[in-house]
Biopython code that builds the backbone (N, CA, C, O; Angstrom):
import numpy as np
from Bio.PDB.StructureBuilder import StructureBuilder

atoms = [
    (1, "MET", "N", (-8.133, 7.419, 2.445)),
    (1, "MET", "CA", (-6.512, 7.275, 1.589)),
    (1, "MET", "C", (-7.420, 7.541, 0.567)),
    (1, "MET", "O", (-8.419, 6.940, 0.172)),
    (2, "ARG", "N", (-6.672, 8.921, 0.102)),
    (2, "ARG", "CA", (-6.643, 10.138, -1.326)),
    (2, "ARG", "C", (-5.367, 9.331, -1.449)),
    (2, "ARG", "O", (-4.345, 9.318, -0.763)),
    (3, "LEU", "N", (-5.965, 8.245, -3.202)),
    (3, "LEU", "CA", (-4.821, 8.667, -4.470)),
    (3, "LEU", "C", (-4.928, 9.271, -5.483)),
    (3, "LEU", "O", (-5.922, 9.991, -5.571)),
    (4, "GLN", "N", (-4.097, 9.235, -6.484)),
    (4, "GLN", "CA", (-3.938, 9.799, -8.110)),
    (4, "GLN", "C", (-4.428, 8.926, -8.464)),
    (4, "GLN", "O", (-4.335, 7.878, -7.825)),
    (5, "PRO", "N", (-5.195, 9.009, -9.704)),
    (5, "PRO", "CA", (-5.768, 8.419, -10.472)),
    (5, "PRO", "C", (-5.177, 7.166, -11.033)),
    (5, "PRO", "O", (-5.970, 6.265, -11.310)),
    (6, "GLY", "N", (-3.652, 6.938, -11.283)),
    (6, "GLY", "CA", (-3.324, 5.838, -11.873)),
    (6, "GLY", "C", (-2.993, 4.774, -10.436)),
    (6, "GLY", "O", (-3.289, 3.579, -10.473)),
    (7, "PRO", "N", (-2.681, 5.086, -9.846)),
    (7, "PRO", "CA", (-2.358, 3.749, -8.189)),
    (7, "PRO", "C", (-4.206, 3.428, -7.715)),
    (7, "PRO", "O", (-4.555, 2.292, -7.395)),
    (8, "PHE", "N", (-5.115, 4.499, -7.746)),
    (8, "PHE", "CA", (-6.281, 4.273, -7.525)),
    (8, "PHE", "C", (-6.984, 3.332, -8.592)),
    (8, "PHE", "O", (-7.809, 2.513, -8.188)),
    (9, "ALA", "N", (-6.661, 3.431, -10.041)),
    (9, "ALA", "CA", (-7.248, 2.434, -10.954)),
    (9, "ALA", "C", (-6.383, 1.162, -10.384)),
    (9, "ALA", "O", (-7.018, 0.391, -9.665)),
    (10, "ASP", "N", (-5.157, 0.894, -10.598)),
    (10, "ASP", "CA", (-4.397, -0.161, -10.143)),
    (10, "ASP", "C", (-5.049, -0.839, -8.982)),
    (10, "ASP", "O", (-5.479, -1.977, -9.170)),
    (11, "ILE", "N", (-5.177, -0.283, -7.799)),
    (11, "ILE", "CA", (-5.908, -1.013, -6.696)),
    (11, "ILE", "C", (-7.573, -1.195, -7.217)),
    (11, "ILE", "O", (-8.156, -2.227, -6.886)),
    (12, "LYS", "N", (-7.947, -0.658, -7.640)),
    (12, "LYS", "CA", (-9.639, -0.776, -7.688)),
    (12, "LYS", "C", (-9.566, -2.168, -9.108)),
    (12, "LYS", "O", (-10.419, -3.056, -9.124)),
    (13, "ASN", "N", (-8.703, -2.119, -9.914)),
    (13, "ASN", "CA", (-8.953, -3.220, -11.191)),
    (13, "ASN", "C", (-8.019, -4.400, -10.472)),
    (13, "ASN", "O", (-8.109, -5.565, -10.860)),
    (14, "GLU", "N", (-6.925, -3.933, -9.172)),
    (14, "GLU", "CA", (-6.422, -5.720, -7.972)),
    (14, "GLU", "C", (-5.497, -5.812, -9.060)),
    (14, "GLU", "O", (-5.395, -6.962, -9.489)),
    (15, "SER", "N", (-4.626, -4.754, -9.777)),
    (15, "SER", "CA", (-3.091, -5.115, -10.510)),
    (15, "SER", "C", (-2.087, -4.828, -9.564)),
    (15, "SER", "O", (-0.925, -5.223, -9.665)),
    (16, "LYS", "N", (-2.719, -3.856, -8.265)),
    (16, "LYS", "CA", (-1.997, -3.437, -7.403)),
    (16, "LYS", "C", (-2.481, -4.257, -5.932)),
    (16, "LYS", "O", (-3.570, -3.943, -5.452)),
    (17, "GLN", "N", (-1.939, -4.932, -5.492)),
    (17, "GLN", "CA", (-1.990, -5.738, -4.221)),
    (17, "GLN", "C", (-1.580, -5.144, -3.025)),
    (17, "GLN", "O", (-2.269, -5.332, -2.022)),
    (18, "MET", "N", (-0.405, -4.345, -2.954)),
    (18, "MET", "CA", (-0.067, -3.777, -1.932)),
    (18, "MET", "C", (0.267, -2.134, -2.126)),
    (18, "MET", "O", (0.755, -1.397, -2.983)),
    (19, "GLU", "N", (-0.286, -2.044, -0.835)),
    (19, "GLU", "CA", (0.290, 0.084, -0.341)),
    (19, "GLU", "C", (1.560, -0.109, 0.158)),
    (19, "GLU", "O", (2.100, -1.105, 0.639)),
    (20, "TYR", "N", (1.889, 0.857, -0.013)),
    (20, "TYR", "CA", (2.995, 1.212, 0.923)),
    (20, "TYR", "C", (3.115, 2.323, 1.734)),
    (20, "TYR", "O", (3.372, 3.264, 0.983)),
    (21, "ARG", "N", (3.070, 2.648, 2.716)),
    (21, "ARG", "CA", (2.660, 3.878, 3.304)),
    (21, "ARG", "C", (3.670, 4.024, 4.277)),
    (21, "ARG", "O", (4.138, 2.944, 4.637)),
    (22, "LEU", "N", (4.435, 5.606, 5.132)),
    (22, "LEU", "CA", (5.040, 5.343, 6.169)),
    (22, "LEU", "C", (3.750, 5.397, 7.228)),
    (22, "LEU", "O", (2.550, 5.668, 7.246)),
    (23, "TYR", "N", (4.799, 4.962, 8.072)),
    (23, "TYR", "CA", (4.094, 4.164, 9.538)),
    (23, "TYR", "C", (3.745, 5.438, 10.314)),
    (23, "TYR", "O", (4.245, 5.310, 11.431)),
    (24, "ASP", "N", (3.155, 6.526, 10.221)),
    (24, "ASP", "CA", (2.846, 7.344, 11.197)),
    (24, "ASP", "C", (1.955, 7.602, 11.609)),
    (24, "ASP", "O", (0.998, 7.051, 11.066)),
    (25, "LYS", "N", (1.665, 8.421, 12.618)),
    (25, "LYS", "CA", (0.798, 8.537, 13.659)),
    (25, "LYS", "C", (-1.228, 8.119, 13.489)),
    (25, "LYS", "O", (-1.954, 7.433, 14.209)),
    (26, "LYS", "N", (-1.479, 8.794, 12.408)),
    (26, "LYS", "CA", (-2.251, 7.909, 11.902)),
    (26, "LYS", "C", (-2.910, 6.771, 10.846)),
    (26, "LYS", "O", (-4.020, 6.367, 10.499)),
    (27, "LYS", "N", (-1.702, 6.563, 10.611)),
    (27, "LYS", "CA", (-1.455, 5.249, 9.889)),
    (27, "LYS", "C", (-1.532, 4.117, 10.846)),
    (27, "LYS", "O", (-1.982, 3.006, 10.565)),
    (28, "SER", "N", (-1.107, 4.444, 11.882)),
    (28, "SER", "CA", (-0.373, 3.500, 13.017)),
    (28, "SER", "C", (-1.906, 2.683, 13.741)),
    (28, "SER", "O", (-1.861, 1.508, 14.104)),
    (29, "ARG", "N", (-2.950, 3.375, 13.835)),
    (29, "ARG", "CA", (-3.960, 2.893, 14.089)),
    (29, "ARG", "C", (-4.682, 1.286, 13.333)),
    (29, "ARG", "O", (-5.444, 0.429, 13.780)),
    (30, "ILE", "N", (-3.984, 1.470, 12.028)),
    (30, "ILE", "CA", (-4.616, 0.185, 11.303)),
    (30, "ILE", "C", (-4.498, -0.622, 11.697)),
    (30, "ILE", "O", (-3.816, -0.597, 12.722)),
    (31, "GLN", "N", (-4.940, -1.726, 11.324)),
    (31, "GLN", "CA", (-4.729, -3.183, 12.172)),
    (31, "GLN", "C", (-5.279, -4.135, 10.999)),
    (31, "GLN", "O", (-6.146, -3.777, 10.202)),
    (32, "LYS", "N", (-4.664, -5.381, 11.002)),
    (32, "LYS", "CA", (-5.341, -6.670, 10.425)),
    (32, "LYS", "C", (-6.149, -6.454, 10.002)),
    (32, "LYS", "O", (-6.253, -5.249, 10.230)),
    (33, "TYR", "N", (-7.564, -6.949, 9.054)),
    (33, "TYR", "CA", (-8.492, -7.505, 8.469)),
    (33, "TYR", "C", (-9.818, -5.679, 9.075)),
    (33, "TYR", "O", (-10.970, -5.558, 9.491)),
    (34, "ASP", "N", (-8.674, -4.728, 8.746)),
    (34, "ASP", "CA", (-9.559, -3.281, 9.206)),
    (34, "ASP", "C", (-9.667, -3.014, 7.195)),
    (34, "ASP", "O", (-8.869, -3.385, 6.334)),
    (35, "MET", "N", (-11.013, -2.228, 7.046)),
    (35, "MET", "CA", (-11.306, -2.279, 6.016)),
    (35, "MET", "C", (-11.273, -0.992, 5.230)),
    (35, "MET", "O", (-12.363, -0.462, 5.445)),
    (36, "ILE", "N", (-10.440, -0.097, 4.286)),
    (36, "ILE", "CA", (-10.037, 0.757, 4.303)),
    (36, "ILE", "C", (-10.443, 1.561, 2.730)),
    (36, "ILE", "O", (-10.571, 0.875, 1.716)),
    (37, "ARG", "N", (-10.640, 3.272, 2.701)),
    (37, "ARG", "CA", (-11.228, 3.305, 1.768)),
    (37, "ARG", "C", (-10.386, 4.491, 1.177)),
    (37, "ARG", "O", (-9.978, 5.517, 1.722)),
    (38, "PHE", "N", (-10.234, 3.962, -0.297)),
    (38, "PHE", "CA", (-9.482, 4.826, -1.413)),
    (38, "PHE", "C", (-10.135, 5.458, -1.988)),
    (38, "PHE", "O", (-11.177, 4.981, -2.437)),
    (39, "GLU", "N", (-9.788, 6.811, -2.213)),
    (39, "GLU", "CA", (-10.507, 7.592, -2.809)),
    (39, "GLU", "C", (-9.970, 8.385, -4.400)),
    (39, "GLU", "O", (-8.883, 8.837, -4.041)),
    (40, "ASN", "N", (-10.053, 8.601, -5.206)),
    (40, "ASN", "CA", (-9.902, 9.240, -6.801)),
    (40, "ASN", "C", (-9.487, 10.076, -6.511)),
    (40, "ASN", "O", (-10.172, 9.767, -5.536)),
    (41, "ILE", "N", (-8.706, 11.512, -6.154)),
    (41, "ILE", "CA", (-8.706, 12.376, -5.809)),
    (41, "ILE", "C", (-9.083, 13.793, -6.898)),
    (41, "ILE", "O", (-9.187, 15.013, -6.770)),
    (42, "LYS", "N", (-9.183, 12.929, -7.835)),
    (42, "LYS", "CA", (-9.951, 13.783, -9.646)),
    (42, "LYS", "C", (-11.428, 13.606, -9.302)),
    (42, "LYS", "O", (-12.274, 14.488, -9.157)),
    (43, "THR", "N", (-11.625, 11.641, -9.152)),
    (43, "THR", "CA", (-12.961, 11.721, -9.724)),
    (43, "THR", "C", (-13.804, 11.909, -7.979)),
    (43, "THR", "O", (-15.027, 11.885, -7.839)),
    (44, "ARG", "N", (-13.074, 12.038, -7.135)),
    (44, "ARG", "CA", (-13.762, 11.356, -5.733)),
    (44, "ARG", "C", (-14.289, 9.990, -5.846)),
    (44, "ARG", "O", (-14.602, 9.602, -4.720)),
    (45, "GLU", "N", (-14.543, 8.996, -6.854)),
    (45, "GLU", "CA", (-15.126, 7.463, -6.796)),
    (45, "GLU", "C", (-13.963, 7.015, -5.527)),
    (45, "GLU", "O", (-12.833, 7.384, -5.209)),
    (46, "CYS", "N", (-14.713, 6.258, -5.155)),
    (46, "CYS", "CA", (-14.095, 5.042, -3.675)),
    (46, "CYS", "C", (-14.156, 3.581, -3.879)),
    (46, "CYS", "O", (-15.082, 3.055, -4.497)),
    (47, "VAL", "N", (-13.234, 2.964, -3.394)),
    (47, "VAL", "CA", (-13.436, 1.880, -3.170)),
    (47, "VAL", "C", (-12.513, 1.500, -2.125)),
    (47, "VAL", "O", (-11.530, 2.150, -1.770)),
    (48, "TRP", "N", (-13.102, -0.145, -1.438)),
    (48, "TRP", "CA", (-13.132, -0.294, -0.303)),
    (48, "TRP", "C", (-12.180, -1.695, -0.172)),
    (48, "TRP", "O", (-12.663, -2.723, -0.645)),
    (49, "THR", "N", (-10.954, -1.754, 0.406)),
    (49, "THR", "CA", (-9.951, -2.965, 0.150)),
    (49, "THR", "C", (-9.578, -2.968, 1.815)),
    (49, "THR", "O", (-9.451, -2.090, 2.667)),
    (50, "LYS", "N", (-9.459, -4.725, 1.788)),
    (50, "LYS", "CA", (-9.282, -5.400, 3.425)),
    (50, "LYS", "C", (-7.654, -5.515, 3.487)),
    (50, "LYS", "O", (-6.780, -5.926, 2.724)),
    (51, "VAL", "N", (-7.704, -4.905, 4.864)),
    (51, "VAL", "CA", (-5.761, -5.313, 4.908)),
    (51, "VAL", "C", (-5.721, -6.553, 5.312)),
    (51, "VAL", "O", (-6.373, -6.928, 6.287)),
    (52, "THR", "N", (-4.856, -7.441, 4.527)),
    (52, "THR", "CA", (-4.728, -8.584, 4.906)),
    (52, "THR", "C", (-3.367, -9.083, 5.908)),
    (52, "THR", "O", (-3.142, -10.040, 6.649)),
    (53, "ASN", "N", (-2.688, -7.964, 5.507)),
    (53, "ASN", "CA", (-1.148, -8.183, 6.186)),
    (53, "ASN", "C", (-0.292, -6.575, 6.444)),
    (53, "ASN", "O", (-0.211, -5.750, 5.534)),
    (54, "LEU", "N", (0.192, -6.387, 7.586)),
    (54, "LEU", "CA", (0.990, -5.429, 7.847)),
    (54, "LEU", "C", (1.758, -5.969, 7.665)),
    (54, "LEU", "O", (1.829, -7.198, 7.635)),
    (55, "TYR", "N", (3.103, -4.671, 7.373)),
    (55, "TYR", "CA", (4.588, -5.200, 7.596)),
    (55, "TYR", "C", (5.545, -3.444, 7.778)),
    (55, "TYR", "O", (5.557, -2.480, 7.012)),
    (56, "ARG", "N", (6.136, -3.630, 8.927)),
    (56, "ARG", "CA", (6.303, -2.450, 8.933)),
    (56, "ARG", "C", (7.842, -2.230, 9.353)),
    (56, "ARG", "O", (8.577, -3.119, 9.783)),
    (57, "SER", "N", (8.182, -0.938, 9.159)),
    (57, "SER", "CA", (9.593, -0.911, 9.069)),
    (57, "SER", "C", (10.150, 0.359, 9.632)),
    (57, "SER", "O", (9.211, 0.884, 10.232)),
    (58, "GLU", "N", (11.008, 0.965, 9.714)),
    (58, "GLU", "CA", (11.974, 2.212, 9.966)),
    (58, "GLU", "C", (11.888, 3.279, 8.858)),
    (58, "GLU", "O", (11.623, 4.478, 8.939)),
    (59, "ASN", "N", (12.169, 2.550, 7.865)),
    (59, "ASN", "CA", (12.119, 2.916, 6.271)),
    (59, "ASN", "C", (12.090, 2.320, 5.222)),
    (59, "ASN", "O", (11.979, 1.094, 5.183)),
    (60, "PHE", "N", (12.188, 3.091, 4.133)),
    (60, "PHE", "CA", (11.561, 2.233, 2.912)),
    (60, "PHE", "C", (12.636, 1.045, 2.536)),
    (60, "PHE", "O", (12.333, -0.082, 2.145)),
    (61, "LYS", "N", (13.637, 1.433, 2.694)),
    (61, "LYS", "CA", (15.020, 1.177, 2.731)),
    (61, "LYS", "C", (14.907, -0.844, 3.772)),
    (61, "LYS", "O", (15.008, -2.012, 3.397)),
    (62, "GLU", "N", (14.801, -0.544, 4.341)),
    (62, "GLU", "CA", (14.823, -1.464, 5.653)),
    (62, "GLU", "C", (12.943, -2.408, 5.334)),
    (62, "GLU", "O", (12.616, -3.582, 5.508)),
    (63, "LEU", "N", (12.162, -1.231, 4.845)),
    (63, "LEU", "CA", (10.829, -2.649, 4.253)),
    (63, "LEU", "C", (11.419, -3.199, 3.487)),
    (63, "LEU", "O", (11.575, -4.406, 3.674)),
    (64, "LYS", "N", (12.060, -2.517, 2.187)),
    (64, "LYS", "CA", (12.244, -3.194, 1.140)),
    (64, "LYS", "C", (13.020, -4.791, 1.401)),
    (64, "LYS", "O", (12.737, -5.763, 0.700)),
    (65, "ARG", "N", (13.895, -4.830, 2.382)),
    (65, "ARG", "CA", (14.645, -5.723, 2.379)),
    (65, "ARG", "C", (14.037, -6.617, 3.219)),
    (65, "ARG", "O", (14.285, -7.802, 2.992)),
    (66, "LYS", "N", (13.174, -6.313, 4.294)),
    (66, "LYS", "CA", (12.394, -7.585, 4.908)),
    (66, "LYS", "C", (10.867, -7.984, 3.930)),
    (66, "LYS", "O", (10.040, -8.845, 4.234)),
    (67, "LEU", "N", (10.836, -7.216, 2.909)),
    (67, "LEU", "CA", (9.470, -8.521, 2.184)),
    (67, "LEU", "C", (10.517, -8.992, 1.170)),
    (67, "LEU", "O", (10.057, -9.783, 0.347)),
    (68, "CYS", "N", (12.172, -8.614, 0.994)),
    (68, "CYS", "CA", (12.740, -9.074, -0.464)),
    (68, "CYS", "C", (13.091, -10.703, 0.253)),
    (68, "CYS", "O", (12.872, -11.759, -0.340)),
    (69, "VAL", "N", (13.653, -10.592, 1.590)),
    (69, "VAL", "CA", (13.665, -12.075, 2.397)),
    (69, "VAL", "C", (12.467, -12.778, 2.382)),
    (69, "VAL", "O", (12.484, -14.006, 2.300)),
    (70, "LYS", "N", (11.097, -11.950, 2.473)),
    (70, "LYS", "CA", (9.825, -12.811, 3.079)),
    (70, "LYS", "C", (10.107, -13.941, 1.468)),
    (70, "LYS", "O", (9.900, -15.155, 1.444)),
    (71, "GLY", "N", (10.581, -13.145, 0.358)),
    (71, "GLY", "CA", (10.068, -13.726, -0.978)),
    (71, "GLY", "C", (8.821, -12.960, -1.217)),
    (71, "GLY", "O", (8.002, -13.314, -2.064)),
    (72, "ILE", "N", (8.644, -11.675, -0.303)),
    (72, "ILE", "CA", (7.014, -10.851, -0.862)),
    (72, "ILE", "C", (6.946, -10.140, -2.319)),
    (72, "ILE", "O", (5.969, -10.114, -3.068)),
    (73, "VAL", "N", (7.980, -9.682, -2.491)),
    (73, "VAL", "CA", (8.681, -8.309, -3.836)),
    (73, "VAL", "C", (10.046, -8.790, -4.317)),
    (73, "VAL", "O", (10.863, -9.083, -3.443)),
    (74, "LYS", "N", (10.317, -8.882, -5.315)),
    (74, "LYS", "CA", (11.558, -8.784, -5.364)),
    (74, "LYS", "C", (12.171, -7.860, -5.764)),
    (74, "LYS", "O", (11.402, -6.934, -6.023)),
    (75, "ASP", "N", (13.377, -7.584, -5.989)),
    (75, "ASP", "CA", (14.622, -6.430, -5.548)),
    (75, "ASP", "C", (13.965, -5.291, -7.126)),
    (75, "ASP", "O", (13.842, -4.070, -7.217)),
    (76, "LYS", "N", (13.771, -6.076, -7.826)),
    (76, "LYS", "CA", (13.946, -4.903, -8.632)),
    (76, "LYS", "C", (12.212, -4.420, -8.930)),
    (76, "LYS", "O", (11.943, -3.383, -9.536)),
    (77, "ASP", "N", (11.379, -5.162, -8.507)),
    (77, "ASP", "CA", (10.008, -4.968, -8.285)),
    (77, "ASP", "C", (9.403, -3.517, -6.827)),
    (77, "ASP", "O", (8.321, -2.969, -6.618)),
    (78, "PHE", "N", (10.531, -3.432, -6.279)),
    (78, "PHE", "CA", (10.207, -2.468, -5.064)),
    (78, "PHE", "C", (10.969, -1.316, -5.240)),
    (78, "PHE", "O", (12.082, -1.121, -4.753)),
    (79, "THR", "N", (10.075, -0.248, -6.245)),
    (79, "THR", "CA", (11.187, 0.936, -6.482)),
    (79, "THR", "C", (9.427, 2.044, -6.545)),
    (79, "THR", "O", (8.269, 1.657, -6.701)),
    (80, "PRO", "N", (9.936, 3.305, -6.364)),
    (80, "PRO", "CA", (9.114, 4.271, -6.216)),
    (80, "PRO", "C", (7.437, 4.611, -7.217)),
    (80, "PRO", "O", (6.295, 5.056, -7.098)),
    (81, "ILE", "N", (8.318, 4.057, -8.097)),
    (81, "ILE", "CA", (6.397, 3.575, -8.987)),
    (81, "ILE", "C", (6.155, 2.614, -8.560)),
    (81, "ILE", "O", (4.958, 2.539, -8.837)),
    (82, "THR", "N", (6.553, 1.178, -7.721)),
    (82, "THR", "CA", (5.436, 0.539, -7.822)),
    (82, "THR", "C", (4.988, 0.833, -6.142)),
    (82, "THR", "O", (4.394, 0.107, -5.346)),
    (83, "MET", "N", (5.459, 1.998, -6.022)),
    (83, "MET", "CA", (4.884, 2.049, -4.394)),
    (83, "MET", "C", (3.484, 3.337, -4.503)),
    (83, "MET", "O", (2.837, 3.632, -3.498)),
]
sb = StructureBuilder()
sb.init_structure("model")
sb.init_model(0)
sb.init_chain("A")
sb.init_seg("    ")
for serial, (resi, resn, name, xyz) in enumerate(atoms, 1):
    if name == "N":
        sb.init_residue(resn, " ", resi, " ")
    sb.init_atom(name, np.array(xyz, "f"), 0.0, 1.0, " ", f" {name:<3s}", serial, name[0])
structure = sb.get_structure()
C-alpha cells in the first residue's frame, strides 16, 4: 500500500499501530497474519508489517462504534487525522 510520508513514518516507527481502509475488492483478500508492504510515495522506501487483526464494517462510523465498544480506541482518538 502506498502512503504519504507522514503516515508511512508513523507506521515505520510504530507510533501508528492501526491502519484504516475501506473494505474494497482488493483489500478483501487480506487475511490475519498476512504481511503487508507499505511504500512511502515520495521516497519509495518500503516497510513490511504483519496483520494481527481485522475489523470489518460497512463504513467508518460503524467501525468507530465497534472499536470503541471493544475498548480498542477512544471516541476522541478515531478521527480522519488518525486514519
